[in-house]
BAFI-3210 file (N, C-alpha, C; in Angstrom, 3 decimals, decimal comma, padded with zeros to 6 digits):
// residues 188
n [1|2|3|4|5|6|7|8|9|10|11|12|13|14|15|16|17|18|19|20|21|22|23|24|25|26|27|28|29|30|31|32|33|34|35|36|37|38|39|40|41|42|43|44|45|46|47|48|49|50|51|52|53|54|55|56|57|58|59|60|61|62|63|64|65|66|67|68|69|70|71|72|73|74|75|76|77|78|79|80|81|82|83|84|85|86|87|88|89|90|91|92|93|94|95|96|97|98|99|100|101|102|103|104|105|106|107|108|109|110|111|112|113|114|115|116|117|118|119|120|121|122|123|124|125|126|127|128|129|130|131|132|133|134|135|136|137|138|139|140|141|142|143|144|145|146|147|148|149|150|151|152|153|154|155|156|157|158|159|160|161|162|163|164|165|166|167|168|169|170|171|172|173|174|175|176|177|178|179|180|181|182|183|184|185|186|187|188]
n.u [-018,124|-017,014|-016,739|-014,103|-015,423|-017,468|-015,691|-014,859|-016,897|-017,886|-015,931|-016,618|-018,294|-016,325|-014,445|-015,612|-015,519|-015,150|-013,194|-012,423|-012,850|-013,270|-015,253|-014,716|-015,523|-015,634|-013,399|-010,890|-009,311|-005,858|-005,600|-004,029|-002,957|-004,953|-006,970|-009,702|-010,627|-013,868|-013,738|-015,212|-013,932|-010,657|-006,663|-004,117|-001,221|002,043|005,080|003,316|001,737|-001,511|-003,719|-003,466|-003,451|-001,525|000,528|003,376|004,298|003,970|006,125|008,208|008,228|009,613|011,851|015,397|016,367|014,022|012,075|009,219|007,179|008,310|006,526|004,721|002,659|000,009|-002,645|-005,414|-007,815|-009,909|-013,430|-015,346|-013,902|-013,239|-015,817|-016,760|-015,144|-015,742|-018,167|-020,431|-020,473|-020,066|-017,972|-015,458|-013,323|-012,023|-010,158|-008,035|-007,348|-007,047|-008,398|-011,120|-012,227|-015,129|-012,797|-011,048|-007,573|-006,266|-003,372|-002,853|-004,708|-003,433|000,108|002,638|004,254|001,624|000,070|-002,430|-005,214|-006,764|-009,335|-008,106|-006,105|-003,144|-001,154|000,945|001,075|002,531|005,403|005,976|004,182|000,590|-000,169|-002,088|-002,313|-001,623|-003,884|-005,704|-006,036|-007,271|-009,364|-011,352|-011,255|-009,638|-009,999|-010,131|-008,158|-006,565|-007,914|-007,206|-004,455|-004,620|-002,713|-004,486|-006,435|-003,828|-002,830|-005,262|-005,015|-006,574|-006,294|-005,645|-003,522|-000,488|000,278|002,358|002,552|002,058|001,659|-000,090|-003,041|-006,927|-008,986|-012,702|-015,083|-017,128|-015,891|-014,169|-011,772|-009,179|-007,660|-004,191|-001,858|000,305|002,083|003,669|003,593|005,644|007,705|007,377]
n.v [048,172|047,273|049,420|049,851|050,294|048,308|046,764|045,499|045,450|042,874|041,237|039,497|037,474|036,329|035,011|033,090|030,813|027,537|025,415|022,958|021,139|021,259|022,388|022,262|024,751|025,539|025,439|026,169|026,584|027,205|027,682|029,448|033,140|035,296|033,543|031,600|028,349|027,182|024,034|020,529|018,721|018,870|017,371|016,902|017,516|015,846|017,098|018,512|020,206|021,427|020,036|020,896|022,965|026,204|026,739|025,578|026,441|029,097|029,845|032,088|035,219|036,077|034,209|033,844|032,428|032,729|030,179|028,069|028,696|025,925|026,155|027,728|026,045|025,158|027,668|028,615|029,688|031,740|031,327|032,209|035,422|035,052|035,489|038,509|039,776|039,768|039,407|037,584|034,000|033,550|035,254|034,776|033,604|035,577|035,660|034,656|032,205|029,033|027,153|026,885|027,662|026,929|027,612|028,332|029,407|031,577|032,523|031,414|028,999|027,430|027,811|027,824|024,482|023,128|020,367|019,302|017,636|017,046|015,937|013,795|013,879|015,543|018,367|021,044|023,782|026,806|028,674|031,586|034,583|034,873|037,279|040,790|042,116|044,308|043,485|042,391|045,050|046,146|044,623|044,317|046,414|048,749|049,472|046,697|045,707|046,637|045,625|043,361|043,225|044,219|044,141|042,631|041,679|039,873|038,117|037,143|036,069|036,510|036,962|034,842|031,636|030,025|026,748|023,546|020,695|017,415|014,789|013,836|013,535|013,370|016,123|016,982|019,381|019,970|018,502|017,383|019,562|019,397|019,520|017,191|017,402|019,524|022,385|024,353|028,388|029,455|026,545|026,977]
n.w [-000,021|003,489|006,627|008,776|011,401|011,244|010,823|013,026|014,410|014,109|015,459|017,755|016,703|015,310|016,456|017,987|016,448|016,280|017,979|018,502|016,547|013,348|010,491|006,849|004,358|002,036|-001,157|-002,971|-006,311|-008,112|-010,565|-012,635|-012,366|-011,412|-011,851|-011,059|-009,386|-007,774|-006,277|-005,119|-003,702|-002,856|-003,744|-001,427|-002,618|-000,807|-002,583|-004,283|-003,384|-003,904|-006,004|-009,389|-008,544|-008,918|-007,714|-007,094|-010,087|-009,948|-007,758|-005,525|-005,525|-002,649|-002,330|-002,907|-004,896|-005,819|-005,994|-005,459|-001,786|000,554|003,317|002,396|001,260|001,240|001,699|004,023|005,774|008,053|008,067|008,548|009,221|006,195|005,291|006,486|005,495|002,497|001,972|000,343|-000,203|-002,770|-003,209|-001,813|-003,296|-004,326|-002,496|-002,935|-001,612|-000,233|000,809|003,409|006,277|009,318|011,962|014,397|014,002|015,112|015,982|019,243|019,452|017,436|017,509|015,091|013,681|015,071|014,513|012,029|010,975|008,043|006,486|004,276|004,846|006,226|007,340|008,148|010,402|009,090|010,051|008,488|007,545|006,728|005,103|004,230|000,715|-001,870|-003,513|-002,273|-000,531|-003,156|-004,137|-001,235|000,090|001,290|004,232|004,848|004,637|006,926|008,915|008,799|009,647|011,918|015,087|016,187|014,186|013,298|015,076|015,040|012,866|010,430|007,893|007,108|006,971|006,167|005,630|005,815|003,833|005,197|005,054|002,488|000,858|000,336|000,406|001,537|000,809|003,895|005,160|008,548|010,050|012,406|015,290|015,383|016,842|019,256|019,214|021,717|022,509|023,662|022,933|020,295]
ca.u [-017,250|-017,282|-015,474|-013,372|-015,743|-018,171|-015,192|-014,073|-018,466|-018,092|-014,724|-016,786|-018,515|-015,342|-013,232|-017,023|-014,894|-014,790|-011,877|-012,077|-013,349|-014,424|-015,613|-014,436|-016,532|-014,836|-012,271|-010,539|-007,922|-005,588|-004,850|-002,934|-002,880|-006,623|-008,046|-010,391|-011,943|-014,398|-013,635|-015,969|-012,634|-008,889|-006,221|-003,458|-000,072|004,029|005,055|002,585|000,888|-003,053|-003,298|-004,296|-003,240|-000,491|001,788|004,952|005,094|004,524|007,364|007,488|009,626|010,221|013,025|016,725|015,904|011,849|011,382|008,169|008,204|007,222|006,370|003,278|002,074|-001,913|-003,560|-006,303|-009,033|-011,246|-014,975|-016,418|-013,653|-013,716|-017,653|-016,632|-014,356|-015,821|-019,309|-021,296|-019,378|-019,291|-016,891|-014,434|-012,141|-011,131|-008,996|-006,952|-006,989|-007,508|-009,095|-011,688|-012,658|-014,756|-012,401|-010,397|-006,950|-005,079|-002,154|-002,829|-004,918|-002,576|001,251|003,999|004,081|000,487|-000,288|-004,218|-006,089|-008,129|-009,810|-007,789|-004,371|-002,294|-000,775|001,614|001,220|003,813|005,974|005,375|002,986|000,514|-000,580|-002,831|-001,103|-002,623|-004,189|-006,626|-006,644|-008,017|-010,932|-012,025|-010,974|-008,673|-010,318|-010,871|-006,760|-006,588|-009,042|-006,481|-003,320|-003,983|-002,509|-005,561|-005,825|-002,302|-003,150|-006,695|-005,101|-008,225|-005,736|-005,899|-002,587|-000,154|000,378|002,597|001,372|003,208|000,786|-001,318|-004,830|-008,222|-010,165|-013,899|-016,334|-017,907|-014,711|-013,775|-010,491|-009,429|-005,739|-003,658|-000,802|-000,088|003,049|003,374|004,053|006,973|007,993|006,997]
ca.v [047,767|047,926|050,214|049,393|049,979|047,219|044,356|045,471|044,510|041,135|040,400|038,770|036,010|035,478|034,653|031,971|029,975|026,028|025,136|021,521|020,295|023,046|022,202|023,199|025,374|025,889|024,713|026,800|025,881|028,636|027,200|030,632|033,881|035,864|032,345|030,712|027,399|026,370|022,840|019,990|017,711|018,669|016,617|017,529|016,230|016,768|017,810|019,485|021,255|021,401|019,345|022,031|024,714|027,327|027,461|025,312|027,299|030,995|030,509|033,111|036,154|036,417|033,356|034,456|031,834|032,144|029,073|028,567|028,744|024,903|026,261|027,765|024,992|026,138|028,863|028,335|031,356|031,252|031,271|033,237|036,600|035,603|036,494|039,725|041,359|039,277|038,828|036,308|033,169|033,590|036,409|034,573|033,400|036,530|036,487|033,658|030,792|027,875|026,414|027,571|026,166|027,691|027,124|028,980|029,536|032,071|032,369|031,124|027,593|026,773|028,159|027,167|023,027|022,569|019,733|019,340|016,188|017,443|015,200|012,199|014,800|016,264|019,850|021,365|024,910|027,255|030,473|031,819|034,828|035,359|038,772|041,174|043,034|045,816|042,579|042,294|045,775|046,480|043,776|044,534|047,504|049,634|049,201|045,338|045,022|047,429|044,716|042,246|043,850|045,270|043,614|041,786|040,728|039,236|037,195|035,549|034,846|036,477|037,773|033,581|031,611|029,587|024,838|022,756|019,342|016,680|013,494|013,916|012,761|013,916|017,374|017,457|020,526|018,947|017,558|018,069|019,599|019,104|019,861|016,167|017,643|020,941|022,745|025,958|029,154|028,157|025,514|027,410]
ca.w [001,452|004,756|006,744|009,967|012,598|010,872|010,851|014,638|015,508|013,884|015,667|018,703|016,086|013,716|017,391|018,380|015,654|016,719|018,436|018,993|015,089|012,441|009,234|005,908|004,226|000,400|-001,355|-003,955|-006,581|-008,236|-011,877|-013,409|-012,163|-011,457|-011,992|-009,688|-009,044|-006,669|-005,990|-003,908|-003,349|-003,634|-002,858|-001,191|-002,488|-000,703|-003,204|-005,533|-003,210|-003,948|-006,995|-010,035|-008,491|-009,622|-006,360|-007,621|-011,237|-009,658|-007,395|-004,543|-005,170|-001,800|-001,815|-003,705|-006,097|-006,686|-005,791|-004,246|-000,808|001,174|003,864|002,246|-000,239|000,983|003,018|004,760|006,185|008,730|006,864|009,420|008,127|004,553|004,852|006,459|004,451|001,239|002,019|000,201|-000,169|-004,504|-003,834|-000,622|-004,232|-005,030|-001,594|-003,044|-000,176|-001,346|002,285|003,595|007,340|010,596|012,703|015,197|012,958|015,553|016,492|020,304|018,964|016,613|016,886|014,423|014,320|015,613|013,030|011,471|010,190|007,153|005,222|004,742|004,649|007,499|007,292|009,638|010,852|009,092|010,569|007,201|007,714|005,497|005,131|003,146|-000,033|-002,550|-004,268|-001,402|-001,105|-004,289|-004,011|-000,093|000,299|002,378|005,915|005,183|004,845|007,866|009,408|008,623|009,509|013,294|016,047|017,057|013,241|013,235|016,134|014,901|011,382|009,868|006,415|007,000|007,480|005,672|006,172|004,605|003,520|005,787|004,483|001,036|001,009|-000,605|001,494|000,397|001,807|004,289|006,036|009,629|010,556|013,487|015,725|015,516|018,073|019,110|020,140|023,042|021,854|023,564|022,116|018,572]
c.u [-016,852|-016,132|-015,043|-014,019|-016,748|-017,664|-014,726|-015,828|-018,314|-016,984|-015,482|-017,277|-017,479|-014,422|-014,686|-016,818|-014,797|-013,494|-011,255|-012,296|-014,107|-014,646|-015,216|-015,240|-016,784|-013,611|-012,040|-009,487|-007,577|-005,273|-003,601|-003,049|-004,410|-006,966|-008,203|-011,100|-012,541|-014,075|-014,801|-014,956|-011,653|-007,953|-004,696|-002,256|001,433|004,464|004,499|002,197|-000,496|-002,744|-004,691|-003,975|-001,952|000,882|002,759|004,560|004,797|005,951|006,607|008,326|009,917|011,963|014,222|016,480|014,327|011,258|010,223|008,310|007,075|006,865|004,843|003,061|000,891|-002,019|-004,587|-007,200|-010,259|-012,335|-015,198|-015,120|-013,483|-015,276|-017,534|-016,233|-015,184|-017,326|-019,771|-020,019|-018,813|-017,762|-015,679|-013,447|-011,696|-010,157|-007,783|-006,527|-007,305|-008,429|-009,813|-012,738|-013,233|-014,367|-011,342|-008,675|-006,203|-004,495|-001,829|-003,562|-004,259|-001,043|002,054|004,135|003,328|000,233|-002,018|-004,127|-006,927|-008,281|-009,108|-005,925|-004,089|-001,121|-000,229|001,594|002,707|004,143|005,500|004,608|002,237|-000,883|-001,207|-001,363|-002,329|-003,362|-006,192|-007,338|-007,986|-009,650|-011,622|-012,013|-009,899|-008,601|-009,967|-008,669|-006,461|-006,974|-008,257|-005,151|-003,226|-003,899|-003,146|-005,608|-005,148|-002,997|-003,948|-006,330|-006,199|-007,761|-005,450|-004,089|-001,753|000,580|001,163|002,442|002,725|002,716|-000,414|-002,315|-006,268|-008,764|-011,463|-014,650|-016,797|-016,728|-014,484|-012,977|-010,334|-007,385|-005,407|-002,394|-000,277|001,526|002,969|003,748|005,367|007,612|008,506|008,714]
c.v [048,344|048,814|049,579|049,315|048,674|046,239|045,117|044,914|043,318|040,662|039,219|037,541|035,702|034,746|033,466|030,934|028,515|026,257|023,320|020,848|021,598|022,478|023,283|023,455|025,615|025,387|025,451|026,370|026,852|028,250|028,357|031,427|034,690|034,446|031,737|029,079|026,998|024,878|022,146|019,427|019,044|017,405|016,970|016,515|016,883|017,510|019,314|020,775|020,602|021,362|020,034|022,339|025,774|027,421|026,820|026,230|028,815|030,377|030,720|033,687|036,680|035,282|034,001|032,969|031,873|030,897|028,906|028,059|026,955|024,659|026,791|026,855|025,144|026,418|028,341|029,786|030,604|031,660|032,614|035,217|036,624|036,473|038,132|040,332|040,646|039,308|037,731|035,642|032,970|034,344|036,173|034,071|033,868|036,878|035,619|032,278|029,902|027,039|027,517|027,167|027,250|026,842|028,127|029,130|030,607|031,700|031,429|029,837|027,010|027,238|027,571|025,984|022,223|021,706|019,121|018,567|017,103|016,654|013,594|012,649|015,446|017,246|020,162|022,875|025,571|028,455|031,272|032,497|035,236|036,723|039,480|041,964|043,140|044,975|043,096|043,606|046,420|045,979|043,925|045,727|048,155|049,331|047,849|044,948|045,944|046,821|043,686|041,600|044,068|043,725|041,956|040,213|039,233|038,217|036,218|035,027|035,835|037,062|035,632|033,220|030,378|027,946|024,700|021,289|018,170|015,006|013,696|012,731|013,761|014,899|017,433|018,595|019,642|018,739|018,214|018,183|020,189|019,179|018,290|016,128|019,106|021,004|023,819|027,094|028,887|027,697|026,197|028,129]
c.w [002,667|005,290|008,172|010,940|012,255|010,727|012,084|015,233|014,917|014,214|016,620|017,766|014,919|015,641|018,384|017,330|016,538|017,043|018,166|017,374|014,403|011,487|007,817|004,457|002,580|-000,095|-002,985|-004,853|-007,738|-009,394|-012,456|-012,400|-012,315|-011,468|-010,667|-009,537|-007,866|-006,893|-005,036|-003,102|-004,430|-003,282|-002,911|-001,430|-001,179|-001,498|-004,102|-004,603|-003,091|-005,499|-008,365|-009,954|-008,889|-008,716|-006,878|-008,491|-010,831|-008,580|-006,193|-004,648|-004,626|-001,879|-002,972|-004,937|-007,036|-006,580|-004,859|-002,742|000,140|002,384|003,714|001,474|-000,124|002,398|002,669|005,643|007,007|007,744|007,255|008,804|007,050|005,012|005,285|005,822|002,996|001,117|001,638|-000,463|-002,006|-004,010|-002,595|-001,564|-004,113|-003,827|-001,895|-002,497|-001,092|-000,464|002,774|005,140|008,367|011,290|012,822|014,253|014,349|016,160|018,002|020,041|018,301|016,260|016,315|014,873|014,609|014,331|012,523|010,361|009,367|006,565|005,586|004,782|006,374|006,958|009,027|009,352|010,207|010,130|010,047|007,596|006,546|005,225|003,460|002,013|-000,949|-003,472|-003,333|-000,435|-001,818|-004,251|-002,728|000,546|001,470|003,838|006,534|005,320|006,367|009,363|009,527|009,281|010,956|014,057|016,477|015,554|012,583|014,026|016,100|013,452|010,311|008,521|006,228|007,280|006,070|006,049|004,646|004,359|004,046|005,100|003,543|001,351|000,303|001,167|000,346|001,765|002,532|005,557|007,159|009,411|012,046|014,007|016,160|016,314|017,202|020,173|020,699|022,024|022,642|022,880|020,425|018,360]
res [x|x|x|x|x|x|x|x|x|x|x|x|x|x|x|x|x|x|x|x|x|x|x|x|x|x|x|x|x|x|x|x|x|x|x|x|x|x|x|x|x|x|x|x|x|x|x|x|x|x|x|x|x|x|x|x|x|x|x|x|x|x|x|x|x|x|x|x|x|x|x|x|x|x|x|x|x|x|x|x|x|x|x|x|x|x|x|x|x|x|x|x|x|x|x|x|x|x|x|x|x|x|x|x|x|x|x|x|x|x|x|x|x|x|x|x|x|x|x|x|x|x|x|x|x|x|x|x|x|x|x|x|x|x|x|x|x|x|x|x|x|x|x|x|x|x|x|x|x|x|x|x|x|x|x|x|x|x|x|x|x|x|x|x|x|x|x|x|x|x|x|x|x|x|x|x|x|x|x|x|x|x|x|x|x|x|x|x]
***
């Protein structure tokens, strides 16, 4: 596991992620707790989230009724950040995210409300933060959790971001991810 100093040395490479057109590097479904399926394509559905994923069945412990959070139907993470804390791509699915993209996910670049074209689908960046947890720390180390939770780590969304599905469609490894419409931080 890397140290906080090693993570800090990797920030410049993460900051160099594309801002205009990124690419989908890895797709993962989570059919049950602690289960991961690496797939070449996923179907995003407005009601179900990632088809074959447990988002709907799992619900959300932070919601009063335990229902799934529609603002967290799908999670995206910067592939460069995942490589920093998880190392080899075979270990990335342990982070628990569904879409790994070589794309700048920072708050300044993608404020809440920004819409993204991804494969045949459209998603909207959520205000609901995606944060690290005890599982993340156990899998990648306490310094990895500290790294993603620093003020800069949060601003860059190194732990990833939540989104909701606006228009369903198919997303494949190698597909582009681009900004369709952007809000500003002032209007978000």
